[in-house]
C-alpha positions, 0 to 999 in steps of 0.5 A, a space after each residue: 377424945 376422938 376414938 380412934 381403933 386399929 383393925 388387924 384383923 377381919 374378926 376383930 373387925 366383925 365385932 366392932 360390926 356385929 356379925 359373926 366371923 364365917 372365914 378368918 380373911 375374908 366378910 361381906 357386911 351388912 353396916 346395919 347390924 351392927 350398933 349404933 356410935 360417933 364420929 371415927 378414926 382407925 386404922 385398917 391392916 385390910 382391904 375393903 371396898 364400902 359401899 354407905 348409903 347415909 350420910 355419917 359425918 366428913 370421910 376424911 383420909 389424909 388431909 382432904 375430905 372425901 368427894 363422899 356421898 350417899 350411894 358411893 363405893 370407897 376402897 380402902 387398901 392395908 395401912 391406912 386411916 381414915 377418919 369421920 369427922 364432925 359425927 358427935 350423935 349417935 348414927 346408924 350405919 347402914 350400907 354393905 362392905 366387903 373386906 378381906 386380909 392380904 393373906 387371902 391373895 396368897 396364891 391367888 390370881 388376885 395378888 399378881 393383878 392386885 397393883 394394878 387395881 390403882 383404885 386403892 391408891 387414890 384418896 382424895 375426892 376419888 371415891 367413886 359415885 356409883 349408878 343404881 345400874 352399877 349400885 346393884 350389880 356391886 351388892 350382887 358380887 358380894 351378895 354370891 361372897 358372901 353365898 359363897 362363903 356360907 358354903 362348907 369349905 372347900 379346896 375351892 373355895 379360896 379359888 371362888 372366892 378370889 375369882 369374885 373379888 377380881 371380877 368385883 374390881 374389873 368393873 369397878 374399874 370400868 365404872 373409873 373410866 366410866 366417871 372419868 368420863 362422864 365428868 370431864 368438866 370437872 376433869 378439864 378444870 384440872 387440867 387447865 389447873 395443871 397447866 397453871 401450876 407449871 406456868 408457875 413454877 417455872 416462872 418462879 425460883 422454883 426449879 432452882 431449888 427443887 428442880 423440875 416438878 415431880 408427878 407426886 407435886 402436882 398432884 398434891 398440889 392440886 388434892 390429888 393422890 398421884 393414882 387417881 392425878 395421874 389416871 384423870 389426866 392419860 384419860 383426857 389428854 392420852 399423856 402421862 403425867 409426866 409425858 405433860 410436865 415433859 411437854 411443858 419442859 419442851 415447850 419453854 425450852 423452846 421457847 428461850 432456846 429461839 428467843 435469847 442469847 442464853 446457853 444451852 446450860 444456863 435454860 437448863 438450869 432455869 428448868 432445874 435440870 441438875 445435868 444440861 446434857 440431862 435437857 439435852 438429851 430429854 430434847 433430842 429424844 423429844 424433837 429429833 435435834 439437839 438445841 442448838 440444832 434447833 436454834 441453828 435451824 429458827 
């Protein structure tokens, strides 16, 4: 039977990995100190950043598997679960991690900014692949945080630790931008799949039953988290995923207005609008004309 763990505190996760708890809200981990283990399902009430240097089974998050290789960085936020599958033999964990409790964010600038780091909502095939130089930088920041943890706690401790964590996340933002660029060929394939998904959607009966597709729906169909998918589309096209969908709707609406005798109401329902005036409003915003004005001019 697969083992399950639920880590609610730093002390619990430290004990699981044979680490002393120096600070109740933050820990830097060297996984080589942990006992050998098999695959397991883990639930976290903590923020975690894992840099693992060993293949330890198939890391599953939700319904999909991480694009997870040696030297990748994985982000977990409170309420998430990861599942290491297909690893029944004991293995020795190797790598490093940063773990902190949400209470660590209280009263810090990081607490205000944490929602901006969208990689905590990435979940499938979306781990951060580090170059050797990037890996060294991450380990250096882990080391700086660990050094601060071993200092005597004073009124500056929390601010210094939180500042270093925020610096780490800012670098990770930069690394993800680099990854979007270096994986451009893969990303182009995602754009093509997105386009095909929308074409097939609007050629089906789905708009009648589901309305027009949401970003979350498209991301799920293409096996991405909504956050990662939105960031990828934005970086590749310059438009948000929502804008991309709306542009597709306008293009289809133009063709239907120009090439058929259907009324605007009929076209609106075919595209998934519950009320025709919603199409009128969107069309006016994007084209500068109402659908009927566009038909008259063309």
